[in-house]
A tleap script that builds the chain and sets N, CA, C and O, in Angstrom:
source leaprc.protein.ff14SB
mol = sequence {
  NMET ILE ILE THR ASP TRP ASP ASN GLY GLU
  ILE VAL ARG VAL LEU VAL ALA ARG ASN LYS
  ILE SER GLN LYS LYS LEU ILE GLU MET LEU
  GLU LYS ALA ALA GLY VAL GLU ILE PRO GLN
  SER THR PHE ALA ASN ARG ILE PHE ARG ASN
  SER MET ARG LEU ARG GLU MET GLN GLN ILE
  CYS GLU VAL LEU GLY TYR ASP LEU ILE LEU
  GLN PRO LYS CLYS
}
set mol.1.N position { 271.820 -104.689 -9.308 }
set mol.1.CA position { 272.231 -106.030 -8.994 }
set mol.1.C position { 272.490 -106.096 -7.489 }
set mol.1.O position { 273.206 -105.253 -6.949 }
set mol.2.N position { 271.923 -107.077 -6.816 }
set mol.2.CA position { 272.112 -107.249 -5.379 }
set mol.2.C position { 273.283 -108.208 -5.163 }
set mol.2.O position { 273.269 -109.343 -5.639 }
set mol.3.N position { 274.293 -107.731 -4.438 }
set mol.3.CA position { 275.507 -108.532 -4.248 }
set mol.3.C position { 275.778 -108.819 -2.774 }
set mol.3.O position { 276.914 -109.113 -2.401 }
set mol.4.N position { 274.764 -108.739 -1.947 }
set mol.4.CA position { 274.920 -108.894 -0.512 }
set mol.4.C position { 275.635 -110.187 -0.123 }
set mol.4.O position { 276.454 -110.176 0.796 }
set mol.5.N position { 275.350 -111.275 -0.785 }
set mol.5.CA position { 275.914 -112.573 -0.421 }
set mol.5.C position { 277.162 -112.942 -1.213 }
set mol.5.O position { 277.646 -114.067 -1.094 }
set mol.6.N position { 277.690 -112.036 -2.012 }
set mol.6.CA position { 278.853 -112.333 -2.842 }
set mol.6.C position { 280.134 -112.092 -2.067 }
set mol.6.O position { 280.157 -111.311 -1.116 }
set mol.7.N position { 281.206 -112.769 -2.478 }
set mol.7.CA position { 282.505 -112.464 -1.890 }
set mol.7.C position { 283.294 -111.594 -2.876 }
set mol.7.O position { 282.834 -111.314 -3.983 }
set mol.8.N position { 284.490 -111.173 -2.448 }
set mol.8.CA position { 285.316 -110.274 -3.276 }
set mol.8.C position { 285.567 -110.830 -4.669 }
set mol.8.O position { 285.461 -110.115 -5.665 }
set mol.9.N position { 285.900 -112.108 -4.727 }
set mol.9.CA position { 286.224 -112.726 -6.012 }
set mol.9.C position { 285.084 -112.668 -6.995 }
set mol.9.O position { 285.282 -112.373 -8.174 }
set mol.10.N position { 283.888 -112.950 -6.513 }
set mol.10.CA position { 282.721 -112.918 -7.397 }
set mol.10.C position { 282.475 -111.510 -7.923 }
set mol.10.O position { 282.170 -111.324 -9.101 }
set mol.11.N position { 282.607 -110.538 -7.059 }
set mol.11.CA position { 282.381 -109.151 -7.469 }
set mol.11.C position { 283.416 -108.719 -8.499 }
set mol.11.O position { 283.065 -108.142 -9.529 }
set mol.12.N position { 284.679 -108.992 -8.230 }
set mol.12.CA position { 285.746 -108.586 -9.149 }
set mol.12.C position { 285.608 -109.306 -10.481 }
set mol.12.O position { 285.797 -108.691 -11.531 }
set mol.13.N position { 285.283 -110.603 -10.464 }
set mol.13.CA position { 285.109 -111.343 -11.724 }
set mol.13.C position { 283.987 -110.742 -12.581 }
set mol.13.O position { 284.125 -110.637 -13.800 }
set mol.14.N position { 282.892 -110.354 -11.953 }
set mol.14.CA position { 281.786 -109.741 -12.703 }
set mol.14.C position { 282.212 -108.400 -13.275 }
set mol.14.O position { 281.933 -108.109 -14.438 }
set mol.15.N position { 282.880 -107.581 -12.480 }
set mol.15.CA position { 283.308 -106.266 -12.963 }
set mol.15.C position { 284.306 -106.391 -14.109 }
set mol.15.O position { 284.227 -105.652 -15.091 }
set mol.16.N position { 285.243 -107.324 -13.984 }
set mol.16.CA position { 286.228 -107.545 -15.043 }
set mol.16.C position { 285.534 -108.037 -16.314 }
set mol.16.O position { 285.825 -107.559 -17.411 }
set mol.17.N position { 284.625 -108.985 -16.162 }
set mol.17.CA position { 283.912 -109.528 -17.327 }
set mol.17.C position { 283.059 -108.455 -18.008 }
set mol.17.O position { 283.058 -108.349 -19.234 }
set mol.18.N position { 282.348 -107.675 -17.228 }
set mol.18.CA position { 281.493 -106.635 -17.810 }
set mol.18.C position { 282.287 -105.573 -18.555 }
set mol.18.O position { 281.804 -104.987 -19.524 }
set mol.19.N position { 283.501 -105.333 -18.099 }
set mol.19.CA position { 284.349 -104.332 -18.745 }
set mol.19.C position { 285.272 -104.927 -19.790 }
set mol.19.O position { 286.053 -104.211 -20.417 }
set mol.20.N position { 285.182 -106.251 -19.982 }
set mol.20.CA position { 285.963 -106.967 -20.995 }
set mol.20.C position { 287.457 -106.668 -20.877 }
set mol.20.O position { 288.129 -106.363 -21.862 }
set mol.21.N position { 287.957 -106.765 -19.636 }
set mol.21.CA position { 289.377 -106.588 -19.380 }
set mol.21.C position { 289.876 -107.780 -18.565 }
set mol.21.O position { 289.081 -108.540 -18.013 }
set mol.22.N position { 291.172 -107.935 -18.496 }
set mol.22.CA position { 291.763 -108.999 -17.692 }
set mol.22.C position { 292.063 -108.471 -16.288 }
set mol.22.O position { 292.063 -107.265 -16.044 }
set mol.23.N position { 292.318 -109.404 -15.379 }
set mol.23.CA position { 292.711 -109.015 -14.034 }
set mol.23.C position { 294.020 -108.224 -14.086 }
set mol.23.O position { 294.210 -107.273 -13.327 }
set mol.24.N position { 294.906 -108.619 -14.974 }
set mol.24.CA position { 296.181 -107.915 -15.141 }
set mol.24.C position { 295.948 -106.465 -15.562 }
set mol.24.O position { 296.593 -105.557 -15.038 }
set mol.25.N position { 295.035 -106.242 -16.499 }
set mol.25.CA position { 294.709 -104.886 -16.952 }
set mol.25.C position { 294.104 -104.071 -15.811 }
set mol.25.O position { 294.405 -102.887 -15.660 }
set mol.26.N position { 293.248 -104.710 -15.007 }
set mol.26.CA position { 292.660 -104.024 -13.853 }
set mol.26.C position { 293.755 -103.573 -12.893 }
set mol.26.O position { 293.731 -102.449 -12.392 }
set mol.27.N position { 294.717 -104.460 -12.642 }
set mol.27.CA position { 295.828 -104.108 -11.751 }
set mol.27.C position { 296.612 -102.928 -12.319 }
set mol.27.O position { 296.989 -102.022 -11.576 }
set mol.28.N position { 296.856 -102.929 -13.605 }
set mol.28.CA position { 297.558 -101.803 -14.243 }
set mol.28.C position { 296.786 -100.501 -14.070 }
set mol.28.O position { 297.379 -99.454 -13.806 }
set mol.29.N position { 295.478 -100.564 -14.216 }
set mol.29.CA position { 294.641 -99.374 -14.034 }
set mol.29.C position { 294.704 -98.882 -12.588 }
set mol.29.O position { 294.775 -97.678 -12.343 }
set mol.30.N position { 294.678 -99.808 -11.639 }
set mol.30.CA position { 294.750 -99.445 -10.226 }
set mol.30.C position { 296.112 -98.838 -9.888 }
set mol.30.O position { 296.198 -97.864 -9.140 }
set mol.31.N position { 297.167 -99.420 -10.443 }
set mol.31.CA position { 298.514 -98.897 -10.208 }
set mol.31.C position { 298.647 -97.474 -10.733 }
set mol.31.O position { 299.235 -96.614 -10.078 }
set mol.32.N position { 298.106 -97.237 -11.900 }
set mol.32.CA position { 298.173 -95.897 -12.494 }
set mol.32.C position { 297.398 -94.893 -11.643 }
set mol.32.O position { 297.866 -93.778 -11.411 }
set mol.33.N position { 296.215 -95.289 -11.179 }
set mol.33.CA position { 295.379 -94.390 -10.385 }
set mol.33.C position { 295.976 -94.122 -9.005 }
set mol.33.O position { 295.914 -92.999 -8.505 }
set mol.34.N position { 296.556 -95.159 -8.391 }
set mol.34.CA position { 297.072 -95.023 -7.023 }
set mol.34.C position { 298.535 -94.595 -6.987 }
set mol.34.O position { 299.010 -94.087 -5.972 }
set mol.35.N position { 299.240 -94.797 -8.081 }
set mol.35.CA position { 300.642 -94.434 -8.121 }
set mol.35.C position { 301.543 -95.374 -7.337 }
set mol.35.O position { 302.643 -94.998 -6.930 }
set mol.36.N position { 301.075 -96.595 -7.128 }
set mol.36.CA position { 301.874 -97.599 -6.412 }
set mol.36.C position { 301.836 -98.916 -7.174 }
set mol.36.O position { 300.914 -99.181 -7.946 }
set mol.37.N position { 302.856 -99.733 -6.939 }
set mol.37.CA position { 302.905 -101.043 -7.588 }
set mol.37.C position { 302.080 -102.035 -6.781 }
set mol.37.O position { 302.150 -102.064 -5.552 }
set mol.38.N position { 301.298 -102.848 -7.488 }
set mol.38.CA position { 300.472 -103.877 -6.854 }
set mol.38.C position { 300.869 -105.220 -7.457 }
set mol.38.O position { 300.540 -105.505 -8.608 }
set mol.39.N position { 301.580 -106.050 -6.681 }
set mol.39.CA position { 301.946 -107.369 -7.208 }
set mol.39.C position { 300.697 -108.203 -7.518 }
set mol.39.O position { 299.758 -108.252 -6.723 }
set mol.40.N position { 300.700 -108.851 -8.675 }
set mol.40.CA position { 299.534 -109.635 -9.079 }
set mol.40.C position { 299.231 -110.735 -8.070 }
set mol.40.O position { 298.065 -111.033 -7.813 }
set mol.41.N position { 300.269 -111.344 -7.496 }
set mol.41.CA position { 300.042 -112.410 -6.518 }
set mol.41.C position { 299.353 -111.873 -5.260 }
set mol.41.O position { 298.493 -112.545 -4.690 }
set mol.42.N position { 299.721 -110.686 -4.835 }
set mol.42.CA position { 299.092 -110.071 -3.666 }
set mol.42.C position { 297.622 -109.787 -3.950 }
set mol.42.O position { 296.754 -110.071 -3.124 }
set mol.43.N position { 297.354 -109.228 -5.117 }
set mol.43.CA position { 295.979 -108.916 -5.506 }
set mol.43.C position { 295.144 -110.192 -5.571 }
set mol.43.O position { 294.034 -110.241 -5.040 }
set mol.44.N position { 295.676 -111.218 -6.219 }
set mol.44.CA position { 294.955 -112.487 -6.354 }
set mol.44.C position { 294.711 -113.136 -4.993 }
set mol.44.O position { 293.637 -113.690 -4.755 }
set mol.45.N position { 295.694 -113.071 -4.101 }
set mol.45.CA position { 295.523 -113.649 -2.763 }
set mol.45.C position { 294.468 -112.917 -1.959 }
set mol.45.O position { 293.700 -113.544 -1.229 }
set mol.46.N position { 294.418 -111.594 -2.082 }
set mol.46.CA position { 293.395 -110.819 -1.362 }
set mol.46.C position { 291.993 -111.207 -1.842 }
set mol.46.O position { 291.058 -111.302 -1.047 }
set mol.47.N position { 291.862 -111.425 -3.136 }
set mol.47.CA position { 290.568 -111.847 -3.680 }
set mol.47.C position { 290.243 -113.256 -3.198 }
set mol.47.O position { 289.133 -113.511 -2.730 }
set mol.48.N position { 291.214 -114.179 -3.312 }
set mol.48.CA position { 291.001 -115.569 -2.941 }
set mol.48.C position { 290.644 -115.706 -1.455 }
set mol.48.O position { 289.766 -116.490 -1.093 }
set mol.49.N position { 291.320 -114.951 -0.611 }
set mol.49.CA position { 291.086 -115.045 0.835 }
set mol.49.C position { 289.929 -114.161 1.308 }
set mol.49.O position { 289.607 -114.135 2.496 }
set mol.50.N position { 289.315 -113.450 0.387 }
set mol.50.CA position { 288.212 -112.547 0.699 }
set mol.50.C position { 288.647 -111.519 1.753 }
set mol.50.O position { 287.909 -111.224 2.693 }
set mol.51.N position { 289.852 -110.987 1.576 }
set mol.51.CA position { 290.404 -110.050 2.555 }
set mol.51.C position { 290.641 -108.661 1.975 }
set mol.51.O position { 291.457 -107.898 2.493 }
set mol.52.N position { 289.941 -108.341 0.922 }
set mol.52.CA position { 290.089 -107.032 0.304 }
set mol.52.C position { 289.437 -105.975 1.199 }
set mol.52.O position { 288.339 -106.172 1.720 }
set mol.53.N position { 290.122 -104.875 1.360 }
set mol.53.CA position { 289.595 -103.783 2.174 }
set mol.53.C position { 288.558 -102.997 1.384 }
set mol.53.O position { 288.538 -103.012 0.153 }
set mol.54.N position { 287.702 -102.314 2.126 }
set mol.54.CA position { 286.673 -101.497 1.489 }
set mol.54.C position { 287.308 -100.468 0.571 }
set mol.54.O position { 286.816 -100.245 -0.536 }
set mol.55.N position { 288.392 -99.835 1.005 }
set mol.55.CA position { 289.052 -98.812 0.185 }
set mol.55.C position { 289.532 -99.394 -1.138 }
set mol.55.O position { 289.452 -98.736 -2.176 }
set mol.56.N position { 290.035 -100.638 -1.103 }
set mol.56.CA position { 290.490 -101.288 -2.329 }
set mol.56.C position { 289.317 -101.542 -3.270 }
set mol.56.O position { 289.435 -101.351 -4.481 }
set mol.57.N position { 288.191 -101.970 -2.719 }
set mol.57.CA position { 287.000 -102.191 -3.551 }
set mol.57.C position { 286.500 -100.860 -4.119 }
set mol.57.O position { 286.035 -100.801 -5.257 }
set mol.58.N position { 286.599 -99.801 -3.325 }
set mol.58.CA position { 286.203 -98.475 -3.814 }
set mol.58.C position { 287.089 -98.054 -4.981 }
set mol.58.O position { 286.601 -97.485 -5.958 }
set mol.59.N position { 288.387 -98.328 -4.886 }
set mol.59.CA position { 289.307 -97.971 -5.963 }
set mol.59.C position { 289.007 -98.768 -7.228 }
set mol.59.O position { 289.060 -98.223 -8.330 }
set mol.60.N position { 288.698 -100.037 -7.080 }
set mol.60.CA position { 288.343 -100.862 -8.238 }
set mol.60.C position { 287.110 -100.283 -8.916 }
set mol.60.O position { 287.077 -100.127 -10.137 }
set mol.61.N position { 286.104 -99.968 -8.123 }
set mol.61.CA position { 284.881 -99.392 -8.697 }
set mol.61.C position { 285.153 -98.055 -9.358 }
set mol.61.O position { 284.589 -97.751 -10.409 }
set mol.62.N position { 286.004 -97.266 -8.755 }
set mol.62.CA position { 286.339 -95.949 -9.308 }
set mol.62.C position { 286.992 -96.071 -10.680 }
set mol.62.O position { 286.575 -95.404 -11.626 }
set mol.63.N position { 288.014 -96.921 -10.794 }
set mol.63.CA position { 288.723 -97.013 -12.073 }
set mol.63.C position { 287.869 -97.665 -13.159 }
set mol.63.O position { 288.110 -97.450 -14.347 }
set mol.64.N position { 286.870 -98.464 -12.759 }
set mol.64.CA position { 286.002 -99.113 -13.742 }
set mol.64.C position { 284.713 -98.333 -13.997 }
set mol.64.O position { 283.909 -98.720 -14.844 }
set mol.65.N position { 284.516 -97.238 -13.266 }
set mol.65.CA position { 283.353 -96.386 -13.503 }
set mol.65.C position { 282.071 -96.860 -12.850 }
set mol.65.O position { 280.988 -96.709 -13.414 }
set mol.66.N position { 282.192 -97.436 -11.652 }
set mol.66.CA position { 281.011 -97.904 -10.914 }
set mol.66.C position { 280.892 -97.143 -9.606 }
set mol.66.O position { 281.881 -96.624 -9.089 }
set mol.67.N position { 279.666 -97.077 -9.069 }
set mol.67.CA position { 279.403 -96.497 -7.760 }
set mol.67.C position { 279.076 -97.623 -6.789 }
set mol.67.O position { 278.430 -98.603 -7.159 }
set mol.68.N position { 279.523 -97.479 -5.549 }
set mol.68.CA position { 279.094 -98.369 -4.475 }
set mol.68.C position { 277.948 -97.666 -3.763 }
set mol.68.O position { 278.098 -96.531 -3.309 }
set mol.69.N position { 276.824 -98.324 -3.667 }
set mol.69.CA position { 275.658 -97.709 -3.057 }
set mol.69.C position { 275.112 -98.628 -1.968 }
set mol.69.O position { 274.857 -99.806 -2.215 }
set mol.70.N position { 274.933 -98.091 -0.771 }
set mol.70.CA position { 274.276 -98.820 0.309 }
set mol.70.C position { 272.880 -98.277 0.433 }
set mol.70.O position { 272.675 -97.063 0.459 }
set mol.71.N position { 271.920 -99.169 0.511 }
set mol.71.CA position { 270.538 -98.721 0.660 }
set mol.71.C position { 269.785 -99.706 1.532 }
set mol.71.O position { 270.157 -100.878 1.602 }
set mol.72.N position { 268.729 -99.251 2.199 }
set mol.72.CA position { 267.955 -100.157 3.026 }
set mol.72.C position { 267.321 -101.263 2.191 }
set mol.72.O position { 266.973 -101.062 1.027 }
set mol.73.N position { 267.178 -102.433 2.804 }
set mol.73.CA position { 266.520 -103.539 2.114 }
set mol.73.C position { 265.057 -103.210 1.896 }
set mol.73.O position { 264.436 -102.495 2.682 }
set mol.74.N position { 264.527 -103.743 0.822 }
set mol.74.CA position { 263.120 -103.498 0.500 }
set mol.74.C position { 262.265 -104.587 1.088 }
set mol.74.O position { 261.044 -104.566 0.930 }
savepdb mol mol.pdb
quit
């Protein structure tokens, strides 16, 4: 799937939908993996403002079992 033109929210919504979990469940999974508390409002604001860091997106992919792959355009 090519996601070059997508924002954070679109990517997270697809990952959540494909894994049949809620955003709240995703946050719980991230908290368990990182060992820190993540307020739901902070998480939602980062998605809404498209200000999620690469490391945060990597963690989301990790807990959901996805790889981030960069490759040259065809």
